[in-house]
mmCIF file of the N, C-alpha and C atoms, coordinates in Angstrom:
data_MODEL
# 
_entry.id   MODEL 
# 
loop_
_atom_site.group_PDB 
_atom_site.id 
_atom_site.type_symbol 
_atom_site.label_atom_id 
_atom_site.label_alt_id 
_atom_site.label_comp_id 
_atom_site.label_asym_id 
_atom_site.label_entity_id 
_atom_site.label_seq_id 
_atom_site.pdbx_PDB_ins_code 
_atom_site.Cartn_x 
_atom_site.Cartn_y 
_atom_site.Cartn_z 
_atom_site.occupancy 
_atom_site.B_iso_or_equiv 
_atom_site.pdbx_formal_charge 
_atom_site.auth_seq_id 
_atom_site.auth_comp_id 
_atom_site.auth_asym_id 
_atom_site.auth_atom_id 
_atom_site.pdbx_PDB_model_num 
ATOM 1   N N  . MET A 1 1  ? -38.189 -13.879 -40.763 1.00 0.00 ? 1  MET A N  1 
ATOM 2   C CA . MET A 1 1  ? -37.421 -13.936 -40.152 1.00 0.00 ? 1  MET A CA 1 
ATOM 3   C C  . MET A 1 1  ? -36.306 -13.697 -41.246 1.00 0.00 ? 1  MET A C  1 
ATOM 4   N N  . SER A 1 2  ? -34.943 -12.570 -41.105 1.00 0.00 ? 2  SER A N  1 
ATOM 5   C CA . SER A 1 2  ? -34.176 -11.990 -42.154 1.00 0.00 ? 2  SER A CA 1 
ATOM 6   C C  . SER A 1 2  ? -33.151 -13.370 -42.750 1.00 0.00 ? 2  SER A C  1 
ATOM 7   N N  . ARG A 1 3  ? -32.871 -12.932 -43.397 1.00 0.00 ? 3  ARG A N  1 
ATOM 8   C CA . ARG A 1 3  ? -31.776 -13.903 -44.277 1.00 0.00 ? 3  ARG A CA 1 
ATOM 9   C C  . ARG A 1 3  ? -30.486 -12.855 -44.058 1.00 0.00 ? 3  ARG A C  1 
ATOM 10  N N  . VAL A 1 4  ? -29.644 -13.361 -42.877 1.00 0.00 ? 4  VAL A N  1 
ATOM 11  C CA . VAL A 1 4  ? -28.650 -12.815 -42.557 1.00 0.00 ? 4  VAL A CA 1 
ATOM 12  C C  . VAL A 1 4  ? -27.690 -13.968 -41.823 1.00 0.00 ? 4  VAL A C  1 
ATOM 13  N N  . CYS A 1 5  ? -26.420 -14.198 -42.353 1.00 0.00 ? 5  CYS A N  1 
ATOM 14  C CA . CYS A 1 5  ? -25.665 -14.891 -41.774 1.00 0.00 ? 5  CYS A CA 1 
ATOM 15  C C  . CYS A 1 5  ? -25.447 -14.454 -40.316 1.00 0.00 ? 5  CYS A C  1 
ATOM 16  N N  . GLU A 1 6  ? -25.506 -15.323 -39.078 1.00 0.00 ? 6  GLU A N  1 
ATOM 17  C CA . GLU A 1 6  ? -25.730 -15.138 -37.560 1.00 0.00 ? 6  GLU A CA 1 
ATOM 18  C C  . GLU A 1 6  ? -24.182 -14.691 -37.377 1.00 0.00 ? 6  GLU A C  1 
ATOM 19  N N  . LEU A 1 7  ? -23.448 -15.772 -38.468 1.00 0.00 ? 7  LEU A N  1 
ATOM 20  C CA . LEU A 1 7  ? -21.648 -15.495 -37.423 1.00 0.00 ? 7  LEU A CA 1 
ATOM 21  C C  . LEU A 1 7  ? -21.238 -14.518 -38.788 1.00 0.00 ? 7  LEU A C  1 
ATOM 22  N N  . THR A 1 8  ? -21.330 -14.175 -39.661 1.00 0.00 ? 8  THR A N  1 
ATOM 23  C CA . THR A 1 8  ? -20.288 -13.133 -40.741 1.00 0.00 ? 8  THR A CA 1 
ATOM 24  C C  . THR A 1 8  ? -21.068 -11.903 -40.746 1.00 0.00 ? 8  THR A C  1 
ATOM 25  N N  . GLY A 1 9  ? -22.209 -12.144 -40.736 1.00 0.00 ? 9  GLY A N  1 
ATOM 26  C CA . GLY A 1 9  ? -23.629 -10.767 -40.440 1.00 0.00 ? 9  GLY A CA 1 
ATOM 27  C C  . GLY A 1 9  ? -23.297 -10.632 -42.199 1.00 0.00 ? 9  GLY A C  1 
ATOM 28  N N  . LYS A 1 10 ? -23.411 -11.780 -43.107 1.00 0.00 ? 10 LYS A N  1 
ATOM 29  C CA . LYS A 1 10 ? -23.721 -10.987 -44.764 1.00 0.00 ? 10 LYS A CA 1 
ATOM 30  C C  . LYS A 1 10 ? -25.149 -11.580 -44.379 1.00 0.00 ? 10 LYS A C  1 
ATOM 31  N N  . LYS A 1 11 ? -25.467 -10.602 -45.805 1.00 0.00 ? 11 LYS A N  1 
ATOM 32  C CA . LYS A 1 11 ? -26.930 -10.224 -45.823 1.00 0.00 ? 11 LYS A CA 1 
ATOM 33  C C  . LYS A 1 11 ? -27.044 -10.415 -47.472 1.00 0.00 ? 11 LYS A C  1 
ATOM 34  N N  . ALA A 1 12 ? -28.241 -10.196 -47.927 1.00 0.00 ? 12 ALA A N  1 
ATOM 35  C CA . ALA A 1 12 ? -28.415 -9.784  -49.528 1.00 0.00 ? 12 ALA A CA 1 
ATOM 36  C C  . ALA A 1 12 ? -28.360 -8.776  -49.801 1.00 0.00 ? 12 ALA A C  1 
ATOM 37  N N  . MET A 1 13 ? -27.674 -9.034  -50.886 1.00 0.00 ? 13 MET A N  1 
ATOM 38  C CA . MET A 1 13 ? -27.417 -7.759  -51.911 1.00 0.00 ? 13 MET A CA 1 
ATOM 39  C C  . MET A 1 13 ? -28.071 -7.314  -53.000 1.00 0.00 ? 13 MET A C  1 
ATOM 40  N N  . VAL A 1 14 ? -28.142 -6.199  -53.527 1.00 0.00 ? 14 VAL A N  1 
ATOM 41  C CA . VAL A 1 14 ? -28.827 -5.776  -54.901 1.00 0.00 ? 14 VAL A CA 1 
ATOM 42  C C  . VAL A 1 14 ? -28.372 -5.216  -56.022 1.00 0.00 ? 14 VAL A C  1 
ATOM 43  N N  . GLY A 1 15 ? -28.535 -5.949  -57.291 1.00 0.00 ? 15 GLY A N  1 
ATOM 44  C CA . GLY A 1 15 ? -28.297 -5.891  -58.140 1.00 0.00 ? 15 GLY A CA 1 
ATOM 45  C C  . GLY A 1 15 ? -29.058 -5.270  -59.457 1.00 0.00 ? 15 GLY A C  1 
ATOM 46  N N  . ASN A 1 16 ? -28.548 -6.201  -60.530 1.00 0.00 ? 16 ASN A N  1 
ATOM 47  C CA . ASN A 1 16 ? -29.269 -5.918  -61.989 1.00 0.00 ? 16 ASN A CA 1 
ATOM 48  C C  . ASN A 1 16 ? -29.283 -7.053  -62.886 1.00 0.00 ? 16 ASN A C  1 
ATOM 49  N N  . ASN A 1 17 ? -30.135 -7.881  -63.178 1.00 0.00 ? 17 ASN A N  1 
ATOM 50  C CA . ASN A 1 17 ? -30.536 -8.385  -64.704 1.00 0.00 ? 17 ASN A CA 1 
ATOM 51  C C  . ASN A 1 17 ? -29.983 -7.801  -65.483 1.00 0.00 ? 17 ASN A C  1 
ATOM 52  N N  . VAL A 1 18 ? -29.204 -8.405  -66.094 1.00 0.00 ? 18 VAL A N  1 
ATOM 53  C CA . VAL A 1 18 ? -28.681 -7.721  -67.622 1.00 0.00 ? 18 VAL A CA 1 
ATOM 54  C C  . VAL A 1 18 ? -29.172 -8.299  -69.067 1.00 0.00 ? 18 VAL A C  1 
ATOM 55  N N  . SER A 1 19 ? -29.843 -7.860  -69.983 1.00 0.00 ? 19 SER A N  1 
ATOM 56  C CA . SER A 1 19 ? -30.580 -8.945  -70.680 1.00 0.00 ? 19 SER A CA 1 
ATOM 57  C C  . SER A 1 19 ? -29.289 -8.729  -72.178 1.00 0.00 ? 19 SER A C  1 
ATOM 58  N N  . HIS A 1 20 ? -30.105 -9.524  -72.950 1.00 0.00 ? 20 HIS A N  1 
ATOM 59  C CA . HIS A 1 20 ? -28.417 -9.201  -74.024 1.00 0.00 ? 20 HIS A CA 1 
ATOM 60  C C  . HIS A 1 20 ? -28.547 -8.129  -74.911 1.00 0.00 ? 20 HIS A C  1 
ATOM 61  N N  . ALA A 1 21 ? -30.279 -7.288  -74.555 1.00 0.00 ? 21 ALA A N  1 
ATOM 62  C CA . ALA A 1 21 ? -30.010 -6.110  -75.092 1.00 0.00 ? 21 ALA A CA 1 
ATOM 63  C C  . ALA A 1 21 ? -29.860 -4.689  -74.277 1.00 0.00 ? 21 ALA A C  1 
ATOM 64  N N  . MET A 1 22 ? -29.073 -5.000  -73.075 1.00 0.00 ? 22 MET A N  1 
ATOM 65  C CA . MET A 1 22 ? -28.612 -4.454  -72.386 1.00 0.00 ? 22 MET A CA 1 
ATOM 66  C C  . MET A 1 22 ? -29.851 -3.552  -71.583 1.00 0.00 ? 22 MET A C  1 
ATOM 67  N N  . ASN A 1 23 ? -30.901 -4.263  -71.391 1.00 0.00 ? 23 ASN A N  1 
ATOM 68  C CA . ASN A 1 23 ? -32.098 -4.259  -70.152 1.00 0.00 ? 23 ASN A CA 1 
ATOM 69  C C  . ASN A 1 23 ? -32.011 -3.627  -69.341 1.00 0.00 ? 23 ASN A C  1 
ATOM 70  N N  . LYS A 1 24 ? -32.061 -3.250  -67.883 1.00 0.00 ? 24 LYS A N  1 
ATOM 71  C CA . LYS A 1 24 ? -31.683 -3.758  -66.882 1.00 0.00 ? 24 LYS A CA 1 
ATOM 72  C C  . LYS A 1 24 ? -32.801 -3.224  -65.706 1.00 0.00 ? 24 LYS A C  1 
ATOM 73  N N  . THR A 1 25 ? -33.014 -4.748  -64.945 1.00 0.00 ? 25 THR A N  1 
ATOM 74  C CA . THR A 1 25 ? -34.167 -4.645  -64.275 1.00 0.00 ? 25 THR A CA 1 
ATOM 75  C C  . THR A 1 25 ? -33.542 -5.011  -62.760 1.00 0.00 ? 25 THR A C  1 
ATOM 76  N N  . LYS A 1 26 ? -34.099 -4.862  -62.046 1.00 0.00 ? 26 LYS A N  1 
ATOM 77  C CA . LYS A 1 26 ? -33.580 -4.680  -60.197 1.00 0.00 ? 26 LYS A CA 1 
ATOM 78  C C  . LYS A 1 26 ? -33.617 -6.623  -60.226 1.00 0.00 ? 26 LYS A C  1 
ATOM 79  N N  . ARG A 1 27 ? -32.832 -6.925  -59.163 1.00 0.00 ? 27 ARG A N  1 
ATOM 80  C CA . ARG A 1 27 ? -32.855 -8.605  -58.992 1.00 0.00 ? 27 ARG A CA 1 
ATOM 81  C C  . ARG A 1 27 ? -32.289 -8.138  -57.205 1.00 0.00 ? 27 ARG A C  1 
ATOM 82  N N  . LYS A 1 28 ? -32.364 -9.747  -56.772 1.00 0.00 ? 28 LYS A N  1 
ATOM 83  C CA . LYS A 1 28 ? -31.741 -9.749  -55.367 1.00 0.00 ? 28 LYS A CA 1 
ATOM 84  C C  . LYS A 1 28 ? -30.725 -10.518 -55.295 1.00 0.00 ? 28 LYS A C  1 
ATOM 85  N N  . PHE A 1 29 ? -29.812 -10.845 -54.875 1.00 0.00 ? 29 PHE A N  1 
ATOM 86  C CA . PHE A 1 29 ? -28.399 -12.017 -54.534 1.00 0.00 ? 29 PHE A CA 1 
ATOM 87  C C  . PHE A 1 29 ? -28.611 -12.406 -53.254 1.00 0.00 ? 29 PHE A C  1 
ATOM 88  N N  . ASN A 1 30 ? -29.648 -13.185 -53.147 1.00 0.00 ? 30 ASN A N  1 
ATOM 89  C CA . ASN A 1 30 ? -29.626 -13.651 -51.590 1.00 0.00 ? 30 ASN A CA 1 
ATOM 90  C C  . ASN A 1 30 ? -28.011 -14.611 -50.954 1.00 0.00 ? 30 ASN A C  1 
ATOM 91  N N  . VAL A 1 31 ? -28.592 -14.697 -50.122 1.00 0.00 ? 31 VAL A N  1 
ATOM 92  C CA . VAL A 1 31 ? -26.779 -15.514 -48.801 1.00 0.00 ? 31 VAL A CA 1 
ATOM 93  C C  . VAL A 1 31 ? -27.866 -16.909 -48.850 1.00 0.00 ? 31 VAL A C  1 
ATOM 94  N N  . ASN A 1 32 ? -26.610 -17.506 -49.278 1.00 0.00 ? 32 ASN A N  1 
ATOM 95  C CA . ASN A 1 32 ? -26.870 -19.191 -49.281 1.00 0.00 ? 32 ASN A CA 1 
ATOM 96  C C  . ASN A 1 32 ? -26.408 -19.826 -47.814 1.00 0.00 ? 32 ASN A C  1 
ATOM 97  N N  . LEU A 1 33 ? -27.936 -19.618 -46.867 1.00 0.00 ? 33 LEU A N  1 
ATOM 98  C CA . LEU A 1 33 ? -28.161 -19.925 -45.901 1.00 0.00 ? 33 LEU A CA 1 
ATOM 99  C C  . LEU A 1 33 ? -28.157 -21.028 -45.430 1.00 0.00 ? 33 LEU A C  1 
ATOM 100 N N  . MET A 1 34 ? -27.815 -21.357 -44.303 1.00 0.00 ? 34 MET A N  1 
ATOM 101 C CA . MET A 1 34 ? -28.601 -23.188 -43.857 1.00 0.00 ? 34 MET A CA 1 
ATOM 102 C C  . MET A 1 34 ? -28.684 -22.972 -42.200 1.00 0.00 ? 34 MET A C  1 
ATOM 103 N N  . LYS A 1 35 ? -29.697 -23.682 -41.946 1.00 0.00 ? 35 LYS A N  1 
ATOM 104 C CA . LYS A 1 35 ? -29.878 -23.834 -40.629 1.00 0.00 ? 35 LYS A CA 1 
ATOM 105 C C  . LYS A 1 35 ? -29.001 -24.941 -40.177 1.00 0.00 ? 35 LYS A C  1 
ATOM 106 N N  . LYS A 1 36 ? -28.020 -24.632 -38.954 1.00 0.00 ? 36 LYS A N  1 
ATOM 107 C CA . LYS A 1 36 ? -27.148 -25.904 -38.613 1.00 0.00 ? 36 LYS A CA 1 
ATOM 108 C C  . LYS A 1 36 ? -27.207 -26.069 -37.049 1.00 0.00 ? 36 LYS A C  1 
ATOM 109 N N  . ARG A 1 37 ? -26.614 -27.360 -36.268 1.00 0.00 ? 37 ARG A N  1 
ATOM 110 C CA . ARG A 1 37 ? -26.834 -27.395 -35.322 1.00 0.00 ? 37 ARG A CA 1 
ATOM 111 C C  . ARG A 1 37 ? -25.368 -27.020 -34.755 1.00 0.00 ? 37 ARG A C  1 
ATOM 112 N N  . PHE A 1 38 ? -24.483 -26.498 -33.536 1.00 0.00 ? 38 PHE A N  1 
ATOM 113 C CA . PHE A 1 38 ? -23.512 -27.209 -33.467 1.00 0.00 ? 38 PHE A CA 1 
ATOM 114 C C  . PHE A 1 38 ? -23.370 -27.401 -32.135 1.00 0.00 ? 38 PHE A C  1 
ATOM 115 N N  . TYR A 1 39 ? -22.346 -28.449 -31.576 1.00 0.00 ? 39 TYR A N  1 
ATOM 116 C CA . TYR A 1 39 ? -21.965 -28.698 -30.454 1.00 0.00 ? 39 TYR A CA 1 
ATOM 117 C C  . TYR A 1 39 ? -20.523 -27.617 -30.024 1.00 0.00 ? 39 TYR A C  1 
ATOM 118 N N  . ILE A 1 40 ? -20.953 -27.080 -28.873 1.00 0.00 ? 40 ILE A N  1 
ATOM 119 C CA . ILE A 1 40 ? -19.771 -26.333 -27.750 1.00 0.00 ? 40 ILE A CA 1 
ATOM 120 C C  . ILE A 1 40 ? -19.361 -27.139 -26.675 1.00 0.00 ? 40 ILE A C  1 
ATOM 121 N N  . PRO A 1 41 ? -18.079 -27.816 -26.795 1.00 0.00 ? 41 PRO A N  1 
ATOM 122 C CA . PRO A 1 41 ? -17.844 -28.630 -25.735 1.00 0.00 ? 41 PRO A CA 1 
ATOM 123 C C  . PRO A 1 41 ? -17.204 -27.461 -24.978 1.00 0.00 ? 41 PRO A C  1 
ATOM 124 N N  . GLU A 1 42 ? -17.110 -26.329 -24.827 1.00 0.00 ? 42 GLU A N  1 
ATOM 125 C CA . GLU A 1 42 ? -16.643 -25.804 -23.357 1.00 0.00 ? 42 GLU A CA 1 
ATOM 126 C C  . GLU A 1 42 ? -17.669 -25.623 -22.570 1.00 0.00 ? 42 GLU A C  1 
ATOM 127 N N  . GLU A 1 43 ? -19.379 -24.590 -23.077 1.00 0.00 ? 43 GLU A N  1 
ATOM 128 C CA . GLU A 1 43 ? -20.236 -24.152 -22.595 1.00 0.00 ? 43 GLU A CA 1 
ATOM 129 C C  . GLU A 1 43 ? -21.080 -25.977 -22.449 1.00 0.00 ? 43 GLU A C  1 
ATOM 130 N N  . ASP A 1 44 ? -20.572 -27.124 -23.317 1.00 0.00 ? 44 ASP A N  1 
ATOM 131 C CA . ASP A 1 44 ? -21.343 -28.507 -22.833 1.00 0.00 ? 44 ASP A CA 1 
ATOM 132 C C  . ASP A 1 44 ? -22.861 -28.267 -23.389 1.00 0.00 ? 44 ASP A C  1 
ATOM 133 N N  . LYS A 1 45 ? -23.096 -27.651 -24.700 1.00 0.00 ? 45 LYS A N  1 
ATOM 134 C CA . LYS A 1 45 ? -24.287 -27.038 -24.956 1.00 0.00 ? 45 LYS A CA 1 
ATOM 135 C C  . LYS A 1 45 ? -24.382 -27.392 -26.946 1.00 0.00 ? 45 LYS A C  1 
ATOM 136 N N  . TRP A 1 46 ? -25.672 -27.491 -27.176 1.00 0.00 ? 46 TRP A N  1 
ATOM 137 C CA . TRP A 1 46 ? -25.994 -27.590 -29.016 1.00 0.00 ? 46 TRP A CA 1 
ATOM 138 C C  . TRP A 1 46 ? -26.424 -26.607 -28.681 1.00 0.00 ? 46 TRP A C  1 
ATOM 139 N N  . ILE A 1 47 ? -26.372 -25.508 -29.772 1.00 0.00 ? 47 ILE A N  1 
ATOM 140 C CA . ILE A 1 47 ? -26.678 -24.328 -30.436 1.00 0.00 ? 47 ILE A CA 1 
ATOM 141 C C  . ILE A 1 47 ? -27.416 -24.379 -31.776 1.00 0.00 ? 47 ILE A C  1 
ATOM 142 N N  . THR A 1 48 ? -28.321 -23.823 -32.328 1.00 0.00 ? 48 THR A N  1 
ATOM 143 C CA . THR A 1 48 ? -28.887 -23.520 -33.614 1.00 0.00 ? 48 THR A CA 1 
ATOM 144 C C  . THR A 1 48 ? -28.585 -22.693 -34.412 1.00 0.00 ? 48 THR A C  1 
ATOM 145 N N  . LEU A 1 49 ? -27.706 -22.798 -34.927 1.00 0.00 ? 49 LEU A N  1 
ATOM 146 C CA . LEU A 1 49 ? -27.427 -21.260 -35.803 1.00 0.00 ? 49 LEU A CA 1 
ATOM 147 C C  . LEU A 1 49 ? -27.930 -21.003 -37.672 1.00 0.00 ? 49 LEU A C  1 
ATOM 148 N N  . LYS A 1 50 ? -28.333 -19.935 -38.148 1.00 0.00 ? 50 LYS A N  1 
ATOM 149 C CA . LYS A 1 50 ? -28.380 -19.515 -39.475 1.00 0.00 ? 50 LYS A CA 1 
ATOM 150 C C  . LYS A 1 50 ? -27.456 -19.523 -39.952 1.00 0.00 ? 50 LYS A C  1 
ATOM 151 N N  . VAL A 1 51 ? -26.142 -19.793 -40.329 1.00 0.00 ? 51 VAL A N  1 
ATOM 152 C CA . VAL A 1 51 ? -24.898 -19.244 -41.219 1.00 0.00 ? 51 VAL A CA 1 
ATOM 153 C C  . VAL A 1 51 ? -24.816 -19.546 -42.789 1.00 0.00 ? 51 VAL A C  1 
ATOM 154 N N  . SER A 1 52 ? -24.343 -18.999 -43.356 1.00 0.00 ? 52 SER A N  1 
ATOM 155 C CA . SER A 1 52 ? -24.054 -18.718 -44.567 1.00 0.00 ? 52 SER A CA 1 
ATOM 156 C C  . SER A 1 52 ? -22.979 -19.875 -45.245 1.00 0.00 ? 52 SER A C  1 
ATOM 157 N N  . THR A 1 53 ? -23.058 -20.470 -46.186 1.00 0.00 ? 53 THR A N  1 
ATOM 158 C CA . THR A 1 53 ? -22.022 -21.464 -46.392 1.00 0.00 ? 53 THR A CA 1 
ATOM 159 C C  . THR A 1 53 ? -20.146 -21.512 -46.144 1.00 0.00 ? 53 THR A C  1 
ATOM 160 N N  . SER A 1 54 ? -20.137 -20.246 -46.665 1.00 0.00 ? 54 SER A N  1 
ATOM 161 C CA . SER A 1 54 ? -18.605 -19.616 -46.064 1.00 0.00 ? 54 SER A CA 1 
ATOM 162 C C  . SER A 1 54 ? -18.382 -19.818 -44.963 1.00 0.00 ? 54 SER A C  1 
ATOM 163 N N  . ALA A 1 55 ? -19.039 -19.539 -43.965 1.00 0.00 ? 55 ALA A N  1 
ATOM 164 C CA . ALA A 1 55 ? -18.978 -19.161 -42.401 1.00 0.00 ? 55 ALA A CA 1 
ATOM 165 C C  . ALA A 1 55 ? -18.990 -20.926 -42.171 1.00 0.00 ? 55 ALA A C  1 
ATOM 166 N N  . LEU A 1 56 ? -19.566 -21.736 -42.912 1.00 0.00 ? 56 LEU A N  1 
ATOM 167 C CA . LEU A 1 56 ? -19.324 -23.232 -42.877 1.00 0.00 ? 56 LEU A CA 1 
ATOM 168 C C  . LEU A 1 56 ? -17.896 -23.446 -42.750 1.00 0.00 ? 56 LEU A C  1 
ATOM 169 N N  . LYS A 1 57 ? -17.602 -23.308 -44.109 1.00 0.00 ? 57 LYS A N  1 
ATOM 170 C CA . LYS A 1 57 ? -16.154 -23.936 -44.673 1.00 0.00 ? 57 LYS A CA 1 
ATOM 171 C C  . LYS A 1 57 ? -15.288 -23.015 -43.382 1.00 0.00 ? 57 LYS A C  1 
ATOM 172 N N  . ASN A 1 58 ? -15.325 -21.407 -42.541 1.00 0.00 ? 58 ASN A N  1 
ATOM 173 C CA . ASN A 1 58 ? -14.415 -21.486 -41.890 1.00 0.00 ? 58 ASN A CA 1 
ATOM 174 C C  . ASN A 1 58 ? -14.828 -22.055 -40.552 1.00 0.00 ? 58 ASN A C  1 
ATOM 175 N N  . ILE A 1 59 ? -16.109 -22.653 -40.171 1.00 0.00 ? 59 ILE A N  1 
ATOM 176 C CA . ILE A 1 59 ? -15.940 -23.400 -39.271 1.00 0.00 ? 59 ILE A CA 1 
ATOM 177 C C  . ILE A 1 59 ? -15.219 -24.438 -39.233 1.00 0.00 ? 59 ILE A C  1 
ATOM 178 N N  . ASN A 1 60 ? -14.997 -25.025 -40.583 1.00 0.00 ? 60 ASN A N  1 
ATOM 179 C CA . ASN A 1 60 ? -14.715 -26.626 -40.635 1.00 0.00 ? 60 ASN A CA 1 
ATOM 180 C C  . ASN A 1 60 ? -13.377 -26.367 -40.785 1.00 0.00 ? 60 ASN A C  1 
ATOM 181 N N  . LYS A 1 61 ? -12.771 -25.194 -41.220 1.00 0.00 ? 61 LYS A N  1 
ATOM 182 C CA . LYS A 1 61 ? -10.876 -24.867 -40.799 1.00 0.00 ? 61 LYS A CA 1 
ATOM 183 C C  . LYS A 1 61 ? -10.426 -24.474 -39.490 1.00 0.00 ? 61 LYS A C  1 
ATOM 184 N N  . LYS A 1 62 ? -11.395 -23.694 -38.868 1.00 0.00 ? 62 LYS A N  1 
ATOM 185 C CA . LYS A 1 62 ? -10.729 -23.147 -37.254 1.00 0.00 ? 62 LYS A CA 1 
ATOM 186 C C  . LYS A 1 62 ? -11.571 -23.339 -36.338 1.00 0.00 ? 62 LYS A C  1 
ATOM 187 N N  . GLY A 1 63 ? -12.641 -24.394 -36.472 1.00 0.00 ? 63 GLY A N  1 
ATOM 188 C CA . GLY A 1 63 ? -13.588 -24.495 -35.429 1.00 0.00 ? 63 GLY A CA 1 
ATOM 189 C C  . GLY A 1 63 ? -14.613 -23.722 -34.557 1.00 0.00 ? 63 GLY A C  1 
ATOM 190 N N  . ILE A 1 64 ? -15.904 -24.273 -34.083 1.00 0.00 ? 64 ILE A N  1 
ATOM 191 C CA . ILE A 1 64 ? -16.536 -23.269 -34.362 1.00 0.00 ? 64 ILE A CA 1 
ATOM 192 C C  . ILE A 1 64 ? -16.626 -22.268 -33.322 1.00 0.00 ? 64 ILE A C  1 
ATOM 193 N N  . SER A 1 65 ? -15.499 -22.917 -31.854 1.00 0.00 ? 65 SER A N  1 
ATOM 194 C CA . SER A 1 65 ? -15.111 -21.881 -30.984 1.00 0.00 ? 65 SER A CA 1 
ATOM 195 C C  . SER A 1 65 ? -14.604 -20.951 -31.298 1.00 0.00 ? 65 SER A C  1 
ATOM 196 N N  . ALA A 1 66 ? -13.660 -20.975 -32.006 1.00 0.00 ? 66 ALA A N  1 
ATOM 197 C CA . ALA A 1 66 ? -13.094 -20.017 -32.587 1.00 0.00 ? 66 ALA A CA 1 
ATOM 198 C C  . ALA A 1 66 ? -13.370 -18.635 -33.263 1.00 0.00 ? 66 ALA A C  1 
ATOM 199 N N  . VAL A 1 67 ? -14.244 -19.242 -34.172 1.00 0.00 ? 67 VAL A N  1 
ATOM 200 C CA . VAL A 1 67 ? -15.543 -18.477 -34.975 1.00 0.00 ? 67 VAL A CA 1 
ATOM 201 C C  . VAL A 1 67 ? -16.413 -17.882 -34.215 1.00 0.00 ? 67 VAL A C  1 
ATOM 202 N N  . ILE A 1 68 ? -16.854 -18.278 -33.238 1.00 0.00 ? 68 ILE A N  1 
ATOM 203 C CA . ILE A 1 68 ? -18.173 -17.719 -32.261 1.00 0.00 ? 68 ILE A CA 1 
ATOM 204 C C  . ILE A 1 68 ? -16.912 -16.771 -31.568 1.00 0.00 ? 68 ILE A C  1 
ATOM 205 N N  . LYS A 1 69 ? -16.096 -17.160 -30.887 1.00 0.00 ? 69 LYS A N  1 
ATOM 206 C CA . LYS A 1 69 ? -15.120 -15.977 -30.116 1.00 0.00 ? 69 LYS A CA 1 
ATOM 207 C C  . LYS A 1 69 ? -14.904 -14.443 -31.288 1.00 0.00 ? 69 LYS A C  1 
ATOM 208 N N  . GLU A 1 70 ? -14.544 -14.692 -32.492 1.00 0.00 ? 70 GLU A N  1 
ATOM 209 C CA . GLU A 1 70 ? -14.380 -13.525 -33.549 1.00 0.00 ? 70 GLU A CA 1 
ATOM 210 C C  . GLU A 1 70 ? -15.813 -12.898 -33.724 1.00 0.00 ? 70 GLU A C  1 
ATOM 211 N N  . ALA A 1 71 ? -16.724 -13.701 -34.166 1.00 0.00 ? 71 ALA A N  1 
ATOM 212 C CA . ALA A 1 71 ? -18.286 -12.995 -34.488 1.00 0.00 ? 71 ALA A CA 1 
ATOM 213 C C  . ALA A 1 71 ? -18.497 -12.330 -32.673 1.00 0.00 ? 71 ALA A C  1 
ATOM 214 N N  . ARG A 1 72 ? -17.860 -12.806 -31.721 1.00 0.00 ? 72 ARG A N  1 
ATOM 215 C CA . ARG A 1 72 ? -18.552 -11.981 -30.931 1.00 0.00 ? 72 ARG A CA 1 
ATOM 216 C C  . ARG A 1 72 ? -17.714 -10.719 -30.629 1.00 0.00 ? 72 ARG A C  1 
ATOM 217 N N  . ALA A 1 73 ? -16.425 -10.613 -31.071 1.00 0.00 ? 73 ALA A N  1 
ATOM 218 C CA . ALA A 1 73 ? -15.155 -9.603  -31.050 1.00 0.00 ? 73 ALA A CA 1 
ATOM 219 C C  . ALA A 1 73 ? -15.527 -8.840  -32.408 1.00 0.00 ? 73 ALA A C  1 
ATOM 220 N N  . ASN A 1 74 ? -16.129 -8.762  -33.312 1.00 0.00 ? 74 ASN A N  1 
ATOM 221 C CA . ASN A 1 74 ? -16.986 -8.160  -34.361 1.00 0.00 ? 74 ASN A CA 1 
ATOM 222 C C  . ASN A 1 74 ? -18.222 -7.353  -33.760 1.00 0.00 ? 74 ASN A C  1 
ATOM 223 N N  . GLY A 1 75 ? -18.777 -7.883  -32.964 1.00 0.00 ? 75 GLY A N  1 
ATOM 224 C CA . GLY A 1 75 ? -20.194 -7.413  -32.635 1.00 0.00 ? 75 GLY A CA 1 
ATOM 225 C C  . GLY A 1 75 ? -21.224 -7.781  -33.139 1.00 0.00 ? 75 GLY A C  1 
ATOM 226 N N  . ILE A 1 76 ? -21.391 -9.114  -33.793 1.00 0.00 ? 76 ILE A N  1 
ATOM 227 C CA . ILE A 1 76 ? -22.229 -9.873  -34.890 1.00 0.00 ? 76 ILE A CA 1 
ATOM 228 C C  . ILE A 1 76 ? -22.685 -10.519 -33.766 1.00 0.00 ? 76 ILE A C  1 
ATOM 229 N N  . LEU A 1 77 ? -22.392 -11.325 -33.404 1.00 0.00 ? 77 LEU A N  1 
ATOM 230 C CA . LEU A 1 77 ? -22.724 -12.118 -32.499 1.00 0.00 ? 77 LEU A CA 1 
ATOM 231 C C  . LEU A 1 77 ? -22.865 -11.586 -30.475 1.00 0.00 ? 77 LEU A C  1 
ATOM 232 N N  . ASN A 1 78 ? -24.408 -11.511 -30.175 1.00 0.00 ? 78 ASN A N  1 
ATOM 233 C CA . ASN A 1 78 ? -24.249 -11.112 -28.668 1.00 0.00 ? 78 ASN A CA 1 
ATOM 234 C C  . ASN A 1 78 ? -24.594 -11.885 -27.543 1.00 0.00 ? 78 ASN A C  1 
ATOM 235 N N  . LYS A 1 79 ? -24.051 -12.890 -27.754 1.00 0.00 ? 79 LYS A N  1 
ATOM 236 C CA . LYS A 1 79 ? -24.568 -13.748 -26.927 1.00 0.00 ? 79 LYS A CA 1 
ATOM 237 C C  . LYS A 1 79 ? -23.569 -13.898 -25.468 1.00 0.00 ? 79 LYS A C  1 
# 
């Protein structure tokens, strides 16, 4: 199962761990994902999505229907 947000398309980034002596080793910055159930009143059903916490903030602000509509328009969600 990939660590990608289903609404925003966010995924892990690659960067460096930098020590005090400026030695650099590769590391991964994972996305803060949560598995969450949402009720969609227009379709009268529950869906389970793996979303980032920033997407959850957008859902709280705009509503689940608007965020899903945006994701479909951007080509991220294709249901």
